VMD Tcl script that draws the C-alpha trace (Angstrom):
set ca {
  {-13.47 4.90 -9.71}
  {-12.81 8.20 -7.98}
  {-13.16 11.41 -9.99}
  {-9.63 12.61 -10.72}
  {-9.56 16.23 -9.57}
  {-5.86 16.34 -8.77}
  {-2.77 14.11 -8.86}
  {-3.34 13.50 -5.15}
  {-6.74 11.94 -5.84}
  {-5.15 9.33 -8.11}
  {-2.60 8.54 -5.42}
  {-5.33 8.32 -2.75}
  {-7.30 5.91 -4.95}
  {-4.28 3.60 -5.28}
  {-3.61 3.80 -1.53}
  {-7.25 3.00 -0.83}
  {-7.09 -0.08 -3.07}
  {-3.89 -1.26 -1.37}
  {-5.43 -0.76 2.07}
  {-8.45 -2.84 1.02}
  {-6.11 -5.60 -0.21}
  {-4.22 -5.49 3.08}
  {-7.47 -5.73 5.05}
  {-8.40 -8.86 3.07}
  {-5.01 -10.45 3.74}
  {-5.23 -9.75 7.47}
  {-8.78 -11.14 7.54}
  {-7.51 -14.26 5.79}
  {-4.76 -14.61 8.40}
  {-7.29 -14.38 11.23}
  {-9.59 -16.88 9.51}
  {-6.70 -19.35 9.29}
  {-5.56 -19.00 12.91}
  {-6.24 -22.71 13.52}
  {-5.01 -24.04 10.15}
  {-1.91 -26.21 10.53}
  {1.20 -25.02 8.65}
  {-0.44 -21.70 7.71}
  {1.98 -18.76 7.52}
  {0.59 -15.27 7.98}
  {0.81 -13.01 4.94}
  {1.04 -9.26 4.49}
  {1.48 -6.81 1.65}
  {4.16 -4.17 1.17}
  {2.99 -1.25 -0.92}
  {4.71 1.80 0.55}
  {7.53 1.80 -2.05}
  {5.01 1.57 -4.87}
  {3.11 4.59 -3.52}
  {6.36 6.58 -3.27}
  {7.21 5.63 -6.87}
  {3.71 6.59 -8.01}
  {3.93 9.95 -6.23}
  {7.28 10.64 -7.91}
  {5.75 9.75 -11.29}
  {2.76 12.03 -10.71}
  {4.99 14.90 -9.60}
  {7.30 14.38 -12.57}
  {10.36 13.75 -10.42}
  {13.29 11.92 -11.90}
  {14.94 8.91 -10.32}
  {17.77 10.14 -8.07}
  {19.32 6.78 -7.23}
  {23.08 6.55 -7.47}
  {24.12 4.37 -10.40}
  {27.01 1.95 -10.13}
  {29.97 2.54 -12.40}
  {30.92 -0.29 -14.76}
  {34.67 -0.19 -15.37}
  {34.69 -3.37 -17.43}
  {32.32 -4.57 -20.15}
  {32.05 -7.92 -18.38}
  {30.48 -6.37 -15.26}
  {26.95 -7.51 -14.60}
  {24.17 -4.98 -14.32}
  {22.91 -4.52 -10.74}
  {19.56 -6.05 -9.92}
  {16.99 -3.30 -9.54}
  {14.07 -3.94 -7.25}
  {10.90 -2.82 -8.91}
  {9.28 -0.52 -6.36}
  {6.23 0.16 -8.55}
  {4.48 -3.09 -7.63}
  {3.06 -4.11 -4.27}
  {4.48 -7.35 -2.95}
  {2.79 -10.00 -0.85}
  {5.14 -11.63 1.62}
  {5.07 -14.04 4.54}
  {5.15 -12.21 7.86}
  {7.78 -14.28 9.62}
  {9.51 -13.57 12.89}
  {6.66 -14.69 15.12}
  {6.82 -17.85 17.15}
  {5.14 -20.76 15.44}
  {2.97 -23.12 17.40}
  {3.35 -26.88 17.52}
  {1.24 -27.17 14.34}
  {3.67 -24.75 12.54}
  {1.03 -22.02 12.27}
  {2.63 -18.56 12.54}
  {-0.53 -16.46 12.98}
  {-0.39 -14.32 16.13}
  {-3.91 -13.08 16.84}
  {-2.65 -10.06 18.82}
  {-0.42 -8.94 15.94}
  {-3.18 -9.48 13.37}
  {-5.81 -7.51 15.28}
  {-3.33 -4.68 15.90}
  {-2.38 -4.55 12.22}
  {-6.05 -4.65 11.25}
  {-6.83 -1.70 13.54}
  {-3.91 0.31 12.14}
  {-4.93 -0.49 8.58}
  {-8.56 0.41 9.24}
  {-7.51 3.75 10.72}
  {-5.47 4.56 7.61}
  {-8.31 3.38 5.35}
  {-10.80 5.64 7.15}
  {-8.38 8.58 6.93}
  {-8.09 8.07 3.17}
  {-11.88 7.87 2.78}
  {-12.19 11.10 4.79}
  {-9.60 12.85 2.61}
  {-11.37 11.72 -0.57}
  {-14.72 12.95 0.79}
  {-13.17 16.29 1.75}
  {-11.69 16.73 -1.72}
  {-15.09 15.89 -3.23}
  {-16.88 18.41 -1.03}
  {-14.39 21.12 -2.01}
  {-15.00 20.34 -5.69}
  {-18.76 20.35 -5.13}
  {-18.63 23.76 -3.44}
  {-16.59 25.16 -6.35}
  {-19.14 23.83 -8.83}
  {-22.06 25.20 -6.81}
  {-20.38 28.60 -6.45}
  {-19.67 28.83 -10.16}
  {-23.32 27.95 -10.94}
  {-24.52 30.95 -8.92}
  {-22.51 33.42 -10.94}
}
mol new
graphics top color blue
foreach p $ca { graphics top sphere $p radius 0.5 }
foreach p [lrange $ca 0 end-1] q [lrange $ca 1 end] { graphics top cylinder $p $q radius 0.2 }
display resetview
């Protein structure tokens, strides 16, 4: 648990958890590169982070609502953007054993994810050092 010093720290904690989940999924994909019929998986969490940021900032939902001109109209299906979704990463050529893991794609995605994870860790450390310097400065007074 990260000390909550600002709304941004709560958002960074959620993003860090999602990045760790994504790293585990990518590692699982790489581990199953030779498993027949294995389909590579990924996680989509960007919409949930945007929804969480809007909640933390107190912003209201600005989506355009559909007008219902008849009582028999069905309500539109709303996609819940507050939850991360695991999905199959299709679109890559499958091999003869129907495995869709592309090692080049997986290692690239892992490197991108690790870069973002490290950036988040650096931001959390920076925020902690700022808080520590404030506490130390107030102790000297």
